[in-house]
A tleap script that builds the chain and sets N, CA, C and O, in Angstrom:
source leaprc.protein.ff14SB
mol = sequence {
  NMET ASN VAL ARG ARG VAL THR TRP ILE VAL
  GLY LEU ALA LEU TYR VAL LEU LEU TRP ILE
  LEU ALA LEU ASN GLY VAL THR SER LEU ILE
  ALA PRO LEU ALA VAL PRO LEU VAL LEU ALA
  VAL MET VAL TRP LEU GLY LEU GLN LEU ASN
  ARG TYR LEU GLY LEU THR PRO HIE ARG PRO
  ARG PHE ASP ASP ALA ASP GLU ASP ASP ALA
  ALA CSER
}
set mol.1.N position { 17.221 -9.934 -6.404 }
set mol.1.CA position { 15.967 -9.743 -6.672 }
set mol.1.C position { 15.412 -8.922 -8.110 }
set mol.1.O position { 16.060 -7.899 -8.330 }
set mol.2.N position { 14.792 -9.089 -8.679 }
set mol.2.CA position { 14.832 -8.814 -10.234 }
set mol.2.C position { 13.632 -7.720 -9.992 }
set mol.2.O position { 12.891 -7.759 -9.009 }
set mol.3.N position { 13.545 -6.654 -11.125 }
set mol.3.CA position { 13.175 -5.248 -11.536 }
set mol.3.C position { 11.204 -5.556 -10.929 }
set mol.3.O position { 10.562 -4.915 -10.097 }
set mol.4.N position { 10.790 -6.732 -11.754 }
set mol.4.CA position { 9.540 -7.342 -11.598 }
set mol.4.C position { 9.259 -7.179 -9.711 }
set mol.4.O position { 8.481 -6.576 -8.973 }
set mol.5.N position { 10.334 -8.053 -9.585 }
set mol.5.CA position { 9.362 -8.381 -7.724 }
set mol.5.C position { 9.542 -7.264 -7.014 }
set mol.5.O position { 8.692 -7.089 -6.140 }
set mol.6.N position { 10.439 -6.391 -7.115 }
set mol.6.CA position { 10.329 -5.087 -6.914 }
set mol.6.C position { 9.414 -4.145 -6.828 }
set mol.6.O position { 9.130 -3.422 -5.873 }
set mol.7.N position { 8.952 -4.202 -7.934 }
set mol.7.CA position { 7.889 -3.736 -8.653 }
set mol.7.C position { 6.676 -4.030 -7.504 }
set mol.7.O position { 6.343 -3.220 -6.640 }
set mol.8.N position { 5.990 -5.622 -7.732 }
set mol.8.CA position { 5.734 -5.741 -6.996 }
set mol.8.C position { 5.357 -5.649 -5.344 }
set mol.8.O position { 4.244 -5.556 -4.827 }
set mol.9.N position { 6.257 -5.688 -4.914 }
set mol.9.CA position { 6.546 -5.056 -3.668 }
set mol.9.C position { 6.169 -3.663 -3.264 }
set mol.9.O position { 5.358 -3.329 -2.400 }
set mol.10.N position { 6.936 -2.877 -4.079 }
set mol.10.CA position { 6.341 -1.584 -4.277 }
set mol.10.C position { 5.243 -1.123 -3.917 }
set mol.10.O position { 4.847 -0.432 -2.979 }
set mol.11.N position { 4.602 -1.822 -5.200 }
set mol.11.CA position { 3.370 -1.869 -5.535 }
set mol.11.C position { 2.184 -1.850 -4.200 }
set mol.11.O position { 1.465 -0.992 -3.689 }
set mol.12.N position { 2.414 -3.119 -4.014 }
set mol.12.CA position { 1.541 -3.478 -2.586 }
set mol.12.C position { 1.747 -2.732 -1.670 }
set mol.12.O position { 0.848 -2.278 -0.962 }
set mol.13.N position { 3.019 -2.470 -1.527 }
set mol.13.CA position { 2.966 -1.624 -0.037 }
set mol.13.C position { 2.547 -0.108 -0.143 }
set mol.13.O position { 2.106 0.473 0.849 }
set mol.14.N position { 2.709 0.616 -1.530 }
set mol.14.CA position { 2.186 1.517 -1.831 }
set mol.14.C position { 0.183 1.644 -1.280 }
set mol.14.O position { -0.482 2.467 -0.650 }
set mol.15.N position { -0.065 0.494 -1.880 }
set mol.15.CA position { -1.381 0.069 -1.894 }
set mol.15.C position { -1.940 -0.089 -0.162 }
set mol.15.O position { -3.054 0.048 0.344 }
set mol.16.N position { -0.904 -0.357 0.280 }
set mol.16.CA position { -1.107 -1.236 1.712 }
set mol.16.C position { -1.364 0.274 2.708 }
set mol.16.O position { -1.990 0.412 3.759 }
set mol.17.N position { -0.753 1.074 2.046 }
set mol.17.CA position { -0.076 2.415 2.644 }
set mol.17.C position { -1.570 3.165 2.889 }
set mol.17.O position { -2.100 3.469 3.958 }
set mol.18.N position { -2.181 3.398 1.149 }
set mol.18.CA position { -3.320 3.611 1.049 }
set mol.18.C position { -4.769 3.466 1.677 }
set mol.18.O position { -5.769 4.171 1.818 }
set mol.19.N position { -4.321 2.081 2.002 }
set mol.19.CA position { -5.562 1.684 2.430 }
set mol.19.C position { -5.739 2.141 3.895 }
set mol.19.O position { -6.787 2.581 4.369 }
set mol.20.N position { -4.415 1.952 4.628 }
set mol.20.CA position { -3.917 2.334 6.157 }
set mol.20.C position { -4.885 4.192 6.018 }
set mol.20.O position { -5.577 4.783 6.847 }
set mol.21.N position { -4.526 4.519 4.789 }
set mol.21.CA position { -4.729 5.995 5.145 }
set mol.21.C position { -6.208 6.092 5.056 }
set mol.21.O position { -6.730 6.804 5.913 }
set mol.22.N position { -6.958 5.539 4.223 }
set mol.22.CA position { -8.450 5.283 4.191 }
set mol.22.C position { -9.192 4.840 5.048 }
set mol.22.O position { -10.415 4.803 4.913 }
set mol.23.N position { -8.314 4.269 6.475 }
set mol.23.CA position { -8.921 3.916 7.573 }
set mol.23.C position { -8.948 4.344 8.634 }
set mol.23.O position { -9.485 4.047 9.701 }
set mol.24.N position { -7.729 5.777 7.932 }
set mol.24.CA position { -7.601 6.502 9.028 }
set mol.24.C position { -8.206 7.924 9.097 }
set mol.24.O position { -7.787 8.831 9.815 }
set mol.25.N position { -9.373 7.993 8.146 }
set mol.25.CA position { -10.306 9.504 7.999 }
set mol.25.C position { -10.148 9.696 6.723 }
set mol.25.O position { -11.008 10.399 6.192 }
set mol.26.N position { -9.291 9.276 6.047 }
set mol.26.CA position { -9.448 9.762 4.134 }
set mol.26.C position { -10.324 9.012 3.468 }
set mol.26.O position { -10.117 8.206 2.562 }
set mol.27.N position { -11.807 9.492 4.232 }
set mol.27.CA position { -12.972 8.325 3.265 }
set mol.27.C position { -12.793 8.288 1.853 }
set mol.27.O position { -12.742 7.146 1.395 }
set mol.28.N position { -12.659 9.432 0.850 }
set mol.28.CA position { -12.269 9.964 -0.032 }
set mol.28.C position { -11.533 8.558 -1.152 }
set mol.28.O position { -11.996 8.227 -2.244 }
set mol.29.N position { -10.439 8.011 -0.537 }
set mol.29.CA position { -10.144 6.743 -0.755 }
set mol.29.C position { -10.562 5.390 -0.816 }
set mol.29.O position { -10.061 4.295 -1.073 }
set mol.30.N position { -11.539 5.808 -0.524 }
set mol.30.CA position { -12.211 3.767 -0.255 }
set mol.30.C position { -12.871 3.471 -1.210 }
set mol.30.O position { -13.059 2.254 -1.187 }
set mol.31.N position { -13.491 4.093 -2.340 }
set mol.31.CA position { -14.211 3.645 -3.426 }
set mol.31.C position { -13.051 3.412 -4.365 }
set mol.31.O position { -13.177 2.282 -4.837 }
set mol.32.N position { -12.023 3.989 -4.808 }
set mol.32.CA position { -10.863 3.896 -6.107 }
set mol.32.C position { -10.216 2.452 -5.582 }
set mol.32.O position { -9.899 1.528 -6.331 }
set mol.33.N position { -10.099 2.459 -4.224 }
set mol.33.CA position { -9.050 1.386 -3.354 }
set mol.33.C position { -9.858 0.021 -3.778 }
set mol.33.O position { -9.442 -0.894 -4.490 }
set mol.34.N position { -11.069 0.143 -3.168 }
set mol.34.CA position { -12.065 -1.296 -3.642 }
set mol.34.C position { -12.208 -1.527 -4.820 }
set mol.34.O position { -12.291 -2.752 -4.908 }
set mol.35.N position { -12.307 -0.970 -6.036 }
set mol.35.CA position { -12.359 -1.366 -7.205 }
set mol.35.C position { -11.807 -2.537 -7.276 }
set mol.35.O position { -12.414 -3.606 -7.213 }
set mol.36.N position { -10.063 -2.317 -7.476 }
set mol.36.CA position { -9.241 -3.571 -7.862 }
set mol.36.C position { -9.899 -4.754 -7.492 }
set mol.36.O position { -10.437 -5.531 -8.279 }
set mol.37.N position { -9.814 -4.928 -5.661 }
set mol.37.CA position { -10.299 -6.146 -4.517 }
set mol.37.C position { -11.214 -6.338 -5.394 }
set mol.37.O position { -11.065 -7.421 -5.960 }
set mol.38.N position { -12.328 -5.589 -5.839 }
set mol.38.CA position { -13.747 -6.304 -6.646 }
set mol.38.C position { -13.421 -7.108 -7.539 }
set mol.38.O position { -13.568 -8.329 -7.595 }
set mol.39.N position { -12.891 -6.267 -8.371 }
set mol.39.CA position { -12.339 -7.123 -9.546 }
set mol.39.C position { -11.333 -8.274 -9.553 }
set mol.39.O position { -11.332 -9.089 -10.475 }
set mol.40.N position { -10.385 -8.352 -8.419 }
set mol.40.CA position { -10.165 -9.347 -8.354 }
set mol.40.C position { -10.818 -10.629 -7.694 }
set mol.40.O position { -10.634 -11.816 -7.962 }
set mol.41.N position { -11.641 -10.031 -6.747 }
set mol.41.CA position { -12.819 -11.307 -6.377 }
set mol.41.C position { -13.491 -12.154 -7.507 }
set mol.41.O position { -13.590 -13.368 -7.688 }
set mol.42.N position { -14.105 -10.565 -8.508 }
set mol.42.CA position { -14.674 -11.427 -9.557 }
set mol.42.C position { -13.785 -12.213 -10.477 }
set mol.42.O position { -14.328 -13.185 -11.002 }
set mol.43.N position { -12.623 -12.007 -10.753 }
set mol.43.CA position { -12.107 -13.055 -11.549 }
set mol.43.C position { -11.845 -13.942 -10.826 }
set mol.43.O position { -11.864 -15.060 -11.343 }
set mol.44.N position { -11.620 -13.879 -9.881 }
set mol.44.CA position { -11.550 -15.477 -8.737 }
set mol.44.C position { -12.520 -16.206 -9.201 }
set mol.44.O position { -12.312 -17.232 -9.849 }
set mol.45.N position { -13.830 -15.700 -8.886 }
set mol.45.CA position { -14.996 -16.264 -8.478 }
set mol.45.C position { -15.155 -17.204 -9.953 }
set mol.45.O position { -15.281 -18.421 -10.088 }
set mol.46.N position { -15.094 -16.128 -10.953 }
set mol.46.CA position { -15.185 -16.434 -12.384 }
set mol.46.C position { -14.306 -17.874 -12.989 }
set mol.46.O position { -14.729 -18.683 -13.815 }
set mol.47.N position { -12.957 -17.882 -12.278 }
set mol.47.CA position { -12.103 -19.087 -12.643 }
set mol.47.C position { -12.473 -20.250 -11.695 }
set mol.47.O position { -12.231 -21.367 -12.153 }
set mol.48.N position { -13.060 -20.191 -10.353 }
set mol.48.CA position { -13.685 -21.192 -10.084 }
set mol.48.C position { -14.610 -21.863 -10.439 }
set mol.48.O position { -14.679 -23.081 -10.276 }
set mol.49.N position { -15.657 -20.990 -11.107 }
set mol.49.CA position { -17.120 -21.256 -11.608 }
set mol.49.C position { -15.952 -22.461 -13.199 }
set mol.49.O position { -15.899 -23.656 -13.493 }
set mol.50.N position { -15.609 -21.801 -13.468 }
set mol.50.CA position { -14.913 -22.242 -14.746 }
set mol.50.C position { -14.406 -24.054 -14.029 }
set mol.50.O position { -15.009 -25.082 -14.336 }
set mol.51.N position { -13.532 -24.009 -13.336 }
set mol.51.CA position { -12.880 -25.273 -12.454 }
set mol.51.C position { -13.987 -25.977 -12.147 }
set mol.51.O position { -13.908 -27.110 -12.621 }
set mol.52.N position { -15.095 -25.763 -11.488 }
set mol.52.CA position { -16.216 -26.388 -10.899 }
set mol.52.C position { -16.831 -26.702 -12.167 }
set mol.52.O position { -16.752 -27.928 -12.254 }
set mol.53.N position { -17.345 -26.291 -13.093 }
set mol.53.CA position { -17.709 -26.771 -14.301 }
set mol.53.C position { -17.359 -27.603 -15.534 }
set mol.53.O position { -17.987 -27.989 -16.520 }
set mol.54.N position { -15.599 -27.776 -14.908 }
set mol.54.CA position { -14.878 -28.310 -16.096 }
set mol.54.C position { -14.391 -27.721 -17.374 }
set mol.54.O position { -13.727 -28.416 -18.142 }
set mol.55.N position { -14.760 -26.137 -17.727 }
set mol.55.CA position { -14.101 -25.851 -18.558 }
set mol.55.C position { -12.393 -25.740 -18.178 }
set mol.55.O position { -11.926 -25.491 -17.067 }
set mol.56.N position { -11.577 -26.022 -19.544 }
set mol.56.CA position { -10.545 -25.512 -19.532 }
set mol.56.C position { -10.194 -25.048 -20.065 }
set mol.56.O position { -10.254 -25.472 -21.219 }
set mol.57.N position { -9.413 -23.625 -19.833 }
set mol.57.CA position { -8.919 -22.243 -20.721 }
set mol.57.C position { -8.239 -23.090 -22.169 }
set mol.57.O position { -7.648 -24.147 -22.388 }
set mol.58.N position { -8.721 -21.937 -22.937 }
set mol.58.CA position { -8.128 -22.647 -24.617 }
set mol.58.C position { -6.702 -21.483 -24.632 }
set mol.58.O position { -6.617 -20.564 -23.817 }
set mol.59.N position { -5.855 -21.701 -25.514 }
set mol.59.CA position { -4.937 -20.917 -26.040 }
set mol.59.C position { -5.889 -19.940 -27.627 }
set mol.59.O position { -6.260 -20.460 -28.679 }
set mol.60.N position { -6.015 -18.515 -27.216 }
set mol.60.CA position { -5.907 -17.978 -28.208 }
set mol.60.C position { -5.528 -18.282 -29.685 }
set mol.60.O position { -4.323 -18.352 -29.925 }
set mol.61.N position { -6.350 -18.460 -30.638 }
set mol.61.CA position { -6.250 -18.374 -32.026 }
set mol.61.C position { -6.339 -17.030 -32.807 }
set mol.61.O position { -7.399 -16.437 -32.603 }
set mol.62.N position { -5.693 -16.570 -33.436 }
set mol.62.CA position { -5.782 -15.547 -34.142 }
set mol.62.C position { -5.108 -15.446 -35.885 }
set mol.62.O position { -3.922 -15.424 -36.215 }
set mol.63.N position { -6.348 -15.400 -36.780 }
set mol.63.CA position { -6.562 -15.627 -37.804 }
set mol.63.C position { -6.292 -14.393 -38.608 }
set mol.63.O position { -7.253 -13.828 -39.130 }
set mol.64.N position { -4.887 -13.840 -38.786 }
set mol.64.CA position { -4.866 -12.388 -39.644 }
set mol.64.C position { -4.913 -12.720 -40.754 }
set mol.64.O position { -4.285 -11.844 -41.348 }
set mol.65.N position { -5.494 -13.936 -41.959 }
set mol.65.CA position { -5.607 -14.054 -42.960 }
set mol.65.C position { -7.155 -12.511 -43.563 }
set mol.65.O position { -7.256 -11.879 -44.615 }
set mol.66.N position { -7.801 -12.499 -42.610 }
set mol.66.CA position { -8.466 -12.039 -43.649 }
set mol.66.C position { -8.356 -10.179 -43.647 }
set mol.66.O position { -9.116 -9.380 -44.195 }
set mol.67.N position { -7.537 -10.005 -43.097 }
set mol.67.CA position { -6.642 -8.216 -42.547 }
set mol.67.C position { -5.418 -8.520 -43.505 }
set mol.67.O position { -4.607 -7.595 -43.532 }
set mol.68.N position { -5.163 -9.407 -44.149 }
set mol.68.CA position { -3.835 -9.447 -45.652 }
set mol.68.C position { -4.714 -9.212 -46.593 }
set mol.68.O position { -4.498 -8.409 -47.501 }
set mol.69.N position { -5.845 -9.922 -46.467 }
set mol.69.CA position { -6.659 -10.132 -47.951 }
set mol.69.C position { -7.051 -8.194 -48.213 }
set mol.69.O position { -6.756 -7.505 -49.189 }
set mol.70.N position { -7.690 -7.838 -47.109 }
set mol.70.CA position { -8.382 -6.787 -47.300 }
set mol.70.C position { -7.120 -5.628 -47.398 }
set mol.70.O position { -7.412 -4.558 -47.931 }
set mol.71.N position { -5.832 -5.809 -46.933 }
set mol.71.CA position { -5.291 -4.760 -47.241 }
set mol.71.C position { -4.349 -4.961 -48.774 }
set mol.71.O position { -3.726 -3.970 -49.155 }
set mol.72.N position { -4.290 -5.985 -49.442 }
set mol.72.CA position { -4.280 -5.969 -50.949 }
set mol.72.C position { -4.995 -5.176 -51.874 }
set mol.72.O position { -4.828 -5.336 -53.083 }
savepdb mol mol.pdb
quit
């Protein structure tokens, strides 16, 4: 297993543990734990809307020519 996979597993286990604590009485954890879930759902809905509308993702293009001219 590589480090990235182990990090994801440990992070997910910690997140689940915090949700278990929140559901068992530590109610101050509910709002901060809900934020990542809400953001993930919003991103997923945005991606589904793009797919529904037929929009394709584009690669970002960075034009650094303006910065080079200003530095000279």
